[in-house]
C-alpha positions as CSV (number, residue, x, y, z in Angstrom):
1,M,-126.4,147.7,32.8
2,L,-123.6,145.9,34.5
3,G,-125.5,142.6,35.0
4,V,-127.2,142.8,31.6
5,C,-123.9,143.3,29.7
6,S,-122.2,140.5,31.5
7,L,-125.0,138.0,31.0
8,I,-125.3,138.9,27.3
9,G,-121.6,138.6,26.7
10,L,-121.3,135.3,28.6
11,T,-124.4,133.8,26.8
12,L,-123.2,134.8,23.4
13,G,-119.7,133.4,24.2
14,L,-121.2,130.0,25.2
15,V,-122.7,129.6,21.7
16,G,-120.4,131.7,19.5
17,P,-117.0,131.0,18.0
18,T,-113.7,131.6,19.8
19,P,-112.1,134.8,18.4
20,P,-108.4,134.7,17.4
21,H,-106.1,136.2,20.0
22,A,-108.8,135.9,22.7
23,S,-106.3,136.7,25.5
24,A,-105.2,139.9,23.8
25,I,-108.8,141.0,23.3
26,T,-109.5,140.4,26.9
27,L,-106.5,142.3,28.1
28,T,-107.2,145.2,25.8
29,A,-110.8,145.4,26.9
30,L,-109.8,145.2,30.6
31,A,-107.2,148.0,30.2
32,L,-109.6,150.3,28.5
33,Q,-112.3,149.7,31.1
34,T,-109.9,150.3,34.0
35,F,-108.5,153.4,32.3
36,T,-112.0,154.8,31.8
37,T,-113.5,154.1,35.2
38,V,-110.5,154.7,37.5
39,G,-109.3,157.7,35.4
40,A,-112.6,159.5,35.7
41,L,-112.8,159.3,39.5
42,A,-113.0,162.8,40.9
43,P,-110.3,164.0,43.4
44,A,-111.7,163.5,46.9
45,A,-110.4,166.8,48.2
46,G,-111.6,168.4,51.4
47,I,-112.8,165.2,53.1
48,D,-111.7,163.5,56.4
49,W,-109.5,160.7,55.0
50,R,-110.1,158.6,58.2
51,T,-113.5,157.6,57.0
52,P,-112.3,156.3,53.6
53,L,-109.5,154.5,55.3
54,R,-111.9,152.8,57.7
55,L,-113.9,151.7,54.6
56,V,-110.7,150.1,53.2
57,G,-110.3,148.2,56.5
58,L,-113.9,147.2,56.4
59,H,-113.6,145.9,52.8
60,L,-110.5,143.8,53.7
61,A,-112.1,142.5,56.9
62,T,-115.4,141.4,55.3
63,V,-115.4,140.5,51.6
64,T,-111.6,140.0,51.1
65,A,-111.2,137.9,54.2
66,M,-114.3,135.9,53.4
67,L,-113.1,135.1,49.9
68,I,-109.6,134.1,51.2
69,V,-111.1,131.6,53.6
70,I,-113.3,130.1,50.9
71,A,-110.3,129.8,48.5
72,I,-108.2,128.1,51.2
73,V,-111.1,125.6,52.0
74,L,-111.6,124.8,48.3
75,G,-107.9,124.6,47.5
76,I,-106.2,127.4,45.6
77,Q,-104.8,124.9,43.0
78,T,-108.4,123.9,41.9
79,P,-110.1,126.0,39.3
80,L,-112.8,127.1,41.7
81,G,-110.4,127.9,44.5
82,L,-108.1,129.9,42.1
83,G,-111.1,131.9,40.8
84,V,-112.1,132.8,44.4
85,A,-108.6,133.7,45.3
86,L,-108.2,136.0,42.3
87,L,-111.5,137.7,43.3
88,A,-110.2,138.2,46.8
89,L,-106.9,139.8,45.6
90,V,-108.4,142.5,43.3
91,P,-109.5,145.9,44.6
92,P,-113.2,147.0,44.9
93,A,-115.2,147.9,41.8
94,A,-114.0,151.1,40.3
95,G,-117.6,152.2,39.6
96,L,-118.5,152.5,43.3
97,P,-118.8,156.3,43.2
98,A,-121.6,155.9,40.6
99,Y,-123.3,153.3,42.8
100,A,-123.0,155.6,45.8
101,D,-124.8,158.4,43.9
102,A,-127.5,156.0,43.0
103,A,-127.9,154.6,46.5
104,G,-127.8,157.9,48.3
105,A,-124.4,157.3,49.9
106,D,-121.7,160.0,50.3
107,T,-120.0,160.0,46.9
108,H,-116.9,161.9,48.2
109,I,-116.2,159.4,50.9
110,V,-116.7,156.4,48.5
111,T,-114.5,158.1,45.9
112,G,-111.8,158.5,48.5
113,F,-112.2,154.8,49.4
114,C,-111.8,153.9,45.8
115,L,-108.7,156.1,45.3
116,I,-107.0,154.7,48.4
117,S,-107.9,151.1,47.4
118,Y,-106.4,151.4,44.0
119,L,-103.3,153.1,45.3
120,I,-102.8,150.2,47.7
121,A,-103.7,147.7,45.0
122,L,-100.9,149.0,42.7
123,V,-98.5,147.3,45.0
124,A,-100.5,144.9,47.2
125,T,-102.4,143.0,44.5
126,P,-99.3,141.9,42.4
127,T,-97.3,141.2,45.5
128,A,-100.0,139.1,47.1
129,A,-100.9,137.3,43.9
130,W,-97.2,136.4,43.4
131,L,-96.8,135.2,47.0
132,I,-100.1,133.2,47.0
133,L,-100.4,132.0,43.4
134,G,-96.9,132.3,42.0
135,H,-95.8,128.7,42.4
136,G,-98.9,127.3,40.7
137,I,-99.4,129.6,37.7
138,S,-97.4,131.4,35.0
139,V,-95.7,134.4,36.7
140,P,-95.2,136.2,33.4
141,S,-98.9,135.9,32.5
142,L,-99.8,137.1,35.9
143,A,-97.5,140.1,35.6
144,L,-98.9,140.8,32.1
145,S,-102.5,140.7,33.4
146,L,-102.0,142.9,36.4
147,G,-99.6,145.2,34.7
148,F,-101.7,146.0,31.7
149,G,-105.1,145.4,33.4
150,L,-104.4,147.3,36.6
151,L,-101.1,149.2,37.0
152,I,-100.6,150.9,33.7
153,P,-104.3,151.9,33.0
154,T,-104.8,153.2,36.6
155,L,-101.7,155.4,36.4
156,A,-102.5,156.5,32.8
157,G,-106.1,157.2,33.6
158,R,-105.3,159.4,36.6
159,A,-102.8,161.3,34.5
160,C,-105.4,161.7,31.7
161,R,-108.3,162.6,33.9
162,P,-108.6,166.2,32.6
163,L,-109.2,164.8,29.1
164,L,-111.4,161.9,30.2
165,I,-114.0,164.1,32.0
166,R,-114.5,166.1,28.8
167,I,-115.9,162.9,27.2
168,P,-119.7,162.8,27.6
169,V,-120.7,160.4,30.4
170,G,-122.9,158.5,28.0
171,V,-119.9,157.8,25.7
172,R,-117.8,156.6,28.6
173,R,-120.6,154.3,29.8
174,A,-120.9,152.8,26.3
175,V,-117.2,152.2,26.2
176,V,-117.2,150.4,29.6
177,A,-120.3,148.4,28.6
178,G,-118.6,147.3,25.4
179,C,-115.4,146.3,27.2
180,L,-117.4,144.2,29.7
181,A,-119.3,142.5,26.9
182,L,-116.0,141.6,25.2
183,I,-114.5,140.2,28.4
184,T,-117.5,138.1,29.2
185,Y,-117.7,136.9,25.6
186,T,-114.1,135.6,25.7
187,I,-114.9,133.9,29.0
188,G,-117.9,132.2,27.5
189,T,-116.0,130.9,24.5
190,G,-113.3,129.6,26.9
191,T,-115.6,127.8,29.3
192,A,-118.1,126.4,26.8
193,P,-116.2,123.1,26.2
194,A,-115.8,122.4,29.9
195,L,-119.5,123.0,30.7
196,H,-120.5,119.9,28.7
197,H,-119.0,117.8,31.5
198,L,-120.1,117.4,35.1
199,P,-117.1,119.1,36.7
200,G,-117.7,122.3,34.7
201,L,-121.4,122.4,35.6
202,T,-120.5,121.8,39.3
203,I,-118.2,124.8,39.2
204,V,-121.0,126.9,37.7
205,L,-123.4,125.9,40.5
206,A,-120.7,126.4,43.2
207,S,-119.8,129.8,41.7
208,I,-123.4,131.0,41.9
209,A,-123.7,129.9,45.5
210,I,-120.4,131.6,46.4
211,A,-121.3,134.8,44.5
212,A,-124.6,135.1,46.4
213,A,-123.2,134.3,49.8
214,R,-120.2,136.6,49.2
215,T,-122.1,139.6,47.9
216,F,-125.0,139.5,50.4
217,G,-123.2,138.0,53.3
218,S,-120.2,140.3,53.3
219,G,-122.4,143.3,52.5
220,W,-124.7,142.7,55.5
221,L,-121.7,142.0,57.7
222,A,-120.2,145.3,56.7
223,K,-123.4,147.1,57.5
224,A,-123.6,145.4,60.9
225,L,-120.0,146.4,61.7
226,W,-120.6,150.1,60.9
227,R,-124.1,151.2,61.6
228,D,-123.3,154.9,61.4
229,R,-122.5,154.6,57.7
230,P,-124.7,151.8,56.6
231,R,-124.9,152.5,52.8
232,E,-121.2,153.3,52.5
233,A,-120.4,150.1,54.5
234,M,-122.7,148.0,52.3
235,L,-121.0,149.3,49.2
236,A,-117.5,148.6,50.6
237,G,-118.5,145.1,51.7
238,G,-120.4,144.0,48.6
239,F,-118.3,144.8,45.5
240,K,-115.1,143.6,43.9
241,N,-113.5,144.4,40.6
242,A,-114.9,141.2,39.1
243,A,-113.8,142.1,35.5
244,L,-110.2,142.2,36.6
245,A,-110.4,138.9,38.4
246,A,-112.1,137.2,35.5
247,A,-109.8,138.6,32.8
248,T,-106.8,137.5,34.9
249,A,-108.1,134.0,35.0
250,I,-108.6,133.9,31.2
251,I,-105.1,135.3,30.6
252,L,-103.6,132.7,32.9
253,G,-105.3,130.0,30.8
254,H,-107.9,128.9,33.4
255,P,-111.3,129.9,32.0
256,L,-113.3,128.0,34.6
257,A,-111.5,130.1,37.3
258,A,-113.2,133.2,35.8
259,L,-116.7,131.9,36.6
260,P,-116.7,133.0,40.3
261,A,-116.0,136.5,39.3
262,M,-118.3,136.8,36.3
263,L,-121.3,135.1,37.9
264,S,-121.1,137.6,40.7
265,F,-122.2,140.5,38.4
266,P,-125.9,139.8,38.6
267,F,-125.8,139.5,42.4
268,E,-123.9,142.7,42.7
269,S,-126.6,144.4,40.7
270,L,-129.2,143.0,43.0
271,W,-127.2,144.1,46.0
272,L,-127.2,147.7,44.6
273,I,-131.0,147.5,44.3
274,V,-131.2,146.5,48.0
275,I,-129.0,149.4,49.1
276,A,-130.9,151.9,46.9
277,R,-134.3,150.7,48.1
278,D,-133.2,151.0,51.7
279,R,-132.7,154.7,50.9
280,G,-135.8,155.0,48.7
281,R,-133.8,155.8,45.6
282,K,-134.2,154.4,42.1
283,P,-131.0,152.3,41.5
284,T,-128.7,152.4,38.5
285,T,-125.9,150.0,37.6
286,D,-123.8,152.3,35.4
287,L,-120.1,151.9,35.8
288,V,-119.2,155.5,35.1
289,A,-120.2,158.3,37.5
290,Q,-121.2,161.8,36.6
291,P,-118.2,164.1,37.3
292,M,-118.4,165.7,40.7
293,A,-117.4,169.3,41.3
294,T,-113.8,169.8,42.3
C-alpha cells in the first residue's frame, strides 16, 4: 500500500493542477499521518531496552551515516544534496512495528526502537537540521515543518493513544494512505515544471539510484553487522520517515529536494518483501500495525 499510494499521488500530481495553499495541505497531511502512526505505537513494556538501543545505534551507523556522506559529497546547498540531508535527519519510519509483524521480526523490540528513535528525534532532528541547514534555508519554515510535522503530532499522538487504538485498524490505514497520497500529490505539482528541463530529470535519475543504494545497501550492511537479529537489523537499516523529509522539502520551497525521499518508497516496499521472504512470510506494506497486547 505504501509504494502504491506514493506512486499514485506523485503521478497524479505531475499532471494535475496545483492546489491552493499546497504547503498548508502538505503540513496538515503530515501532522495527521504522524499523529496516527506514532500515537498508535504500543508501549514496549517488559523488554530489555538494550536491544532497541542497539538498533538505534545501528540505524545511525548505517542508513543515517550513509545519507550524510552522500549529502556532503553532493553538496547540501544543491537540491539533491538538500533532499538527501533531510532524509538523513528524520527518524525511522513510524510504521516499522507493522513491518516487523509482516516480516516475522520481534514487534516489541522494533516498537521499542521506534519509541526511542522518536523520543531522540524530538530534540535531535530540529537541532541537527538547524545546525546543518539553518544558514541556507528559511529557519521559520524549518521550525514550522518539524514542529507541526514531528514534535506536536508525536506528543499529541502518544497522549491520545487510548483513543486512537479504539479506531478500527482499517480506518487508521485509510487515513494514513490518504495523507500519503496528498503529500505526494503536492510534491508532484511542485516538481512538474522543473522536470521538463534536463536538471530536473537528472535529479530524478540520481534520486532513484540513491534510493536503491541507500535502502538495499544500508539494509544489507545492518544485517551483516548484527547477524543475531537479522530481520530487526534489516528493518532498522532500511527505512526512514520519507514522508516527513519530503514534506519538509516542500514547505521549505524546494520541491526537487523532496524527490530523494519520495522515490525511496517503492524501494522500501521491495526491501520489506526481501525481509519477509527471507522468513517465508507474506509481506504487507501497511503503515498502521495491529494493536499489541499491553
